[in-house]
C-alpha positions as CSV (number, residue, x, y, z in Angstrom):
1,M,143.7,119.2,86.3
2,T,144.7,116.0,84.5
3,R,142.4,113.3,83.2
4,K,143.5,111.0,86.0
5,Q,142.8,113.5,88.7
6,R,139.3,114.1,87.3
7,R,138.7,110.4,87.3
8,I,139.8,110.0,90.9
9,I,137.5,112.9,91.9
10,G,134.7,111.4,90.1
11,Q,135.2,108.1,91.9
12,I,135.3,109.8,95.3
13,G,132.1,111.7,94.6
14,F,130.4,108.4,93.4
15,Y,131.3,106.6,96.6
16,L,130.2,109.5,98.7
17,L,126.9,109.5,97.0
18,I,126.6,105.8,97.6
19,G,127.5,106.3,101.2
20,V,124.8,109.1,101.7
21,I,122.1,106.9,100.1
22,F,123.1,103.9,102.2
23,V,122.9,105.9,105.4
24,Y,119.6,107.5,104.4
25,L,118.0,104.1,103.7
26,M,119.5,102.2,106.6
27,F,119.2,104.8,109.4
28,P,115.4,104.2,110.1
29,F,116.1,100.4,110.5
30,Y,119.2,101.1,112.7
31,W,117.1,103.5,114.9
32,A,114.4,101.0,115.2
33,T,116.9,98.3,116.3
34,I,118.7,100.3,118.9
35,S,115.3,101.7,120.2
36,A,114.1,98.1,120.7
37,L,117.3,97.3,122.7
38,K,117.1,100.2,125.0
39,T,115.5,100.4,128.4
40,E,112.5,102.7,129.0
41,N,114.6,105.2,131.0
42,E,117.1,105.5,128.1
43,L,114.4,105.9,125.5
44,I,113.1,109.1,127.2
45,R,116.6,110.5,127.9
46,T,117.5,113.8,126.4
47,P,119.6,114.2,124.3
48,A,118.9,110.8,122.7
49,T,121.8,108.3,122.6
50,Y,122.8,106.7,119.3
51,F,124.1,103.5,120.9
52,P,122.2,101.6,123.7
53,I,124.0,101.9,127.0
54,D,122.2,99.1,128.8
55,L,121.2,96.4,126.3
56,T,117.9,94.7,127.1
57,L,115.6,92.2,125.5
58,Q,112.7,93.2,127.6
59,N,110.8,94.9,124.8
60,F,111.0,91.7,122.6
61,M,109.9,89.5,125.6
62,A,106.9,91.9,126.2
63,V,105.8,91.9,122.6
64,L,106.2,88.1,122.2
65,S,104.1,87.5,125.4
66,N,101.3,89.7,124.0
67,E,98.5,87.4,122.9
68,R,96.9,90.0,120.6
69,F,100.2,90.6,118.8
70,L,100.7,86.8,118.3
71,R,97.1,86.5,117.0
72,G,97.8,89.4,114.6
73,I,100.8,87.5,113.2
74,L,98.7,84.4,112.7
75,N,95.9,86.4,111.0
76,S,98.4,88.2,108.8
77,L,99.9,84.8,107.7
78,I,96.5,83.4,106.9
79,V,95.4,86.5,104.9
80,A,98.6,87.3,103.1
81,S,99.3,83.6,102.2
82,T,95.7,83.0,100.9
83,A,95.7,86.3,98.9
84,T,99.1,85.3,97.4
85,V,98.0,81.8,96.4
86,L,94.8,83.1,94.9
87,S,96.6,85.8,93.0
88,L,99.1,83.4,91.5
89,L,96.4,80.8,90.6
90,V,94.0,83.3,89.0
91,G,96.9,85.4,87.6
92,S,98.6,82.5,85.9
93,F,95.4,81.5,84.0
94,A,94.7,85.1,83.1
95,G,98.4,85.8,82.1
96,F,98.4,82.7,79.9
97,S,95.2,83.7,78.2
98,L,96.3,87.3,77.6
99,G,99.8,86.4,76.7
100,K,99.3,83.4,74.4
101,M,95.8,83.6,73.1
102,R,94.3,86.0,70.5
103,F,90.7,87.2,71.0
104,R,88.7,90.3,70.6
105,G,89.1,92.8,73.5
106,R,92.5,91.5,74.6
107,S,94.3,94.9,74.4
108,P,91.4,96.9,76.2
109,S,91.5,94.2,78.9
110,L,95.2,94.7,79.4
111,Y,94.8,98.5,79.6
112,A,91.9,98.1,82.1
113,I,94.1,95.8,84.3
114,L,96.9,98.3,84.1
115,A,94.5,101.1,85.2
116,M,93.3,99.1,88.2
117,T,96.9,99.1,89.6
118,M,96.8,102.9,89.8
119,F,93.6,103.2,91.9
120,P,94.4,104.6,95.4
121,Q,93.1,102.4,98.2
122,V,90.8,105.1,99.7
123,A,89.0,105.4,96.4
124,V,87.5,101.8,96.6
125,L,87.4,101.5,100.4
126,A,83.9,102.9,100.9
127,G,82.4,100.7,98.1
128,L,84.1,97.6,99.3
129,Y,83.0,98.2,102.8
130,A,79.4,98.6,101.8
131,V,79.4,95.4,99.7
132,I,81.1,93.4,102.6
133,R,78.5,94.6,105.1
134,I,75.6,93.7,102.8
135,L,77.1,90.2,102.3
136,S,78.0,89.8,106.0
137,M,81.4,88.3,105.2
138,P,83.8,87.2,107.9
139,S,86.6,89.7,108.5
140,L,89.4,87.6,107.3
141,V,87.6,86.5,104.1
142,S,86.7,90.2,103.4
143,L,90.4,91.1,103.8
144,V,91.6,88.4,101.4
145,L,89.0,89.5,98.7
146,S,89.9,93.1,99.2
147,Y,93.6,92.5,98.9
148,L,93.0,90.7,95.6
149,V,91.8,94.0,94.1
150,F,95.4,95.2,94.3
151,T,97.6,92.1,94.1
152,L,95.8,90.5,91.2
153,P,96.2,93.2,88.5
154,F,100.0,93.4,89.1
155,T,100.2,89.6,89.1
156,I,98.3,89.4,85.8
157,W,100.3,92.2,84.1
158,V,103.7,90.6,85.0
159,L,102.7,87.1,84.1
160,T,101.2,88.2,80.9
161,A,104.5,89.8,79.8
162,F,106.3,86.7,80.8
163,F,104.0,84.2,79.0
164,K,104.2,86.5,75.9
165,G,107.9,86.1,75.9
166,L,107.8,82.3,75.9
167,P,108.3,80.8,72.4
168,S,105.1,79.6,70.8
169,S,107.0,76.6,69.4
170,L,106.8,75.1,72.9
171,L,103.0,75.2,72.9
172,Q,102.8,73.8,69.4
173,A,105.3,71.0,70.0
174,A,103.4,69.9,73.2
175,Q,100.1,69.9,71.2
176,V,101.7,67.9,68.4
177,D,102.9,65.3,71.0
178,G,99.3,64.9,72.1
179,A,99.2,67.1,75.2
180,T,95.9,68.6,76.0
181,F,95.5,72.3,76.5
182,M,95.6,72.1,80.3
183,Q,98.6,69.6,80.2
184,T,100.5,72.1,78.0
185,F,99.8,74.9,80.5
186,W,100.5,73.0,83.8
187,Q,103.4,70.8,82.7
188,V,105.2,72.8,80.0
189,L,104.6,76.5,80.2
190,L,103.9,77.2,83.9
191,P,107.2,75.7,85.2
192,L,109.1,78.1,83.0
193,T,107.5,81.1,84.7
194,A,109.0,80.2,88.1
195,P,111.0,83.5,88.3
196,A,107.9,85.5,87.5
197,L,105.8,83.5,90.0
198,V,108.4,84.0,92.8
199,T,108.6,87.7,92.0
200,T,104.9,88.4,91.9
201,G,104.1,86.1,94.8
202,L,106.6,87.7,97.1
203,L,105.6,91.2,96.2
204,A,101.9,90.3,96.6
205,F,102.7,88.7,100.0
206,I,104.6,91.8,101.2
207,N,101.8,94.1,100.1
208,A,99.2,92.1,101.9
209,W,101.4,91.6,105.0
210,N,102.0,95.4,105.4
211,E,98.5,96.7,104.5
212,Y,97.0,98.8,107.2
213,L,94.0,100.8,105.9
214,F,91.8,97.9,104.9
215,A,92.8,95.9,107.9
216,L,91.9,98.7,110.3
217,T,88.5,99.3,108.6
218,F,87.3,95.8,108.2
219,T,88.4,94.5,111.6
220,A,87.1,97.5,113.6
221,T,84.2,95.4,115.0
222,D,86.2,92.2,115.2
223,P,89.4,92.6,117.3
224,D,90.2,88.8,117.0
225,A,90.6,89.2,113.2
226,Q,93.1,92.1,113.4
227,T,96.2,91.7,111.4
228,V,99.7,92.5,112.8
229,P,99.9,96.2,111.5
230,V,96.7,97.0,113.4
231,A,97.9,95.0,116.4
232,I,101.2,97.0,116.5
233,A,99.2,100.3,116.2
234,N,97.1,99.2,119.1
235,L,100.1,98.7,121.3
236,S,100.3,102.5,121.8
237,G,96.7,102.7,123.1
238,R,97.2,100.4,126.1
239,V,99.4,102.7,128.2
240,A,97.8,105.8,129.6
241,R,100.8,108.1,130.2
242,Q,103.5,106.9,127.9
243,E,103.7,105.2,124.6
244,P,105.6,101.9,124.6
245,V,108.1,103.0,121.9
246,G,110.5,100.2,122.6
247,E,107.8,97.5,122.2
248,I,106.5,99.1,119.0
249,M,110.1,99.1,117.5
250,A,110.6,95.5,118.7
251,A,107.3,94.4,117.1
252,A,108.2,96.2,113.9
253,L,111.5,94.3,113.7
254,I,109.8,91.0,114.4
255,V,107.5,91.4,111.4
256,T,110.0,93.0,109.1
257,V,113.1,90.8,109.5
258,P,111.5,87.7,108.0
259,L,110.4,89.7,104.9
260,V,114.0,91.0,104.5
261,V,115.3,87.4,104.8
262,L,112.8,86.3,102.1
263,V,113.9,89.0,99.7
264,L,117.6,88.2,100.3
265,V,117.0,84.5,99.7
266,F,115.0,85.0,96.5
267,Q,116.7,88.2,95.2
268,Q,118.1,86.5,92.1
269,R,114.7,85.1,91.1
270,I,113.1,88.5,91.8
271,V,115.6,90.3,89.6
272,A,115.2,87.7,86.9
273,G,111.4,87.9,87.0
274,L,111.3,91.7,86.8
275,T,114.0,91.9,84.1
276,A,112.2,89.2,82.0
277,G,108.9,91.0,82.3
278,A,110.4,94.3,81.4
279,V,112.3,93.1,78.3
280,K,109.9,90.6,76.9
281,G,106.8,92.7,77.6
């Protein structure tokens, strides 16, 4: 076998591998889409059809007319947006301090923050639930504070790496020009961290938007505060004999497509933020 033939075989194998990975990743999304567009009779047909025969938007209309689902979307928007803003606000201060200032205990603090990102949710669920019950917090407030336990360490870690990579000459030049410490932070250094802010903010928002375990636990006694993952799960409990598979798939698409669009819109800033954090950290 010649060198050219081996190169052609290698290219064919590479594209076959890419095709297999693409189908593996996209098939669940494709199945959810066609299931949402099928009628109820077609959904229970055996064998299953890989293309909808009678296209229908009935599942989408049923979900969008469900008041509890719409309330869940509103609650998720409030909780995820608040948790993201607080993560970026606190994380930017902490990242600046850990990245640009020298003080005793800086390295142990970074290691402690890194360790917090590795705790499983179930390990802290019981303790958080006990504290929230003692303080009698509203459900939405308790969700925001509990989501910060997981979004804040990641935000601080990424922003610390990004602030550390910024040249110290910028900080010194601003101080020589008479800028105060806070003016240097807000007007000089923070705007330069826009890629990292977009990256960490979007990942924190997606994490809070999709979270299910805490939302299910903390809103068990307050149905009006349920977020959208819990609202979707409760769709299956309203029909006695048959689960509304089409409505569940339609609801999943409604809450997933906006996130996909956000990632596609900000993909360049996400890659820039992750790459900068990896190289300069």
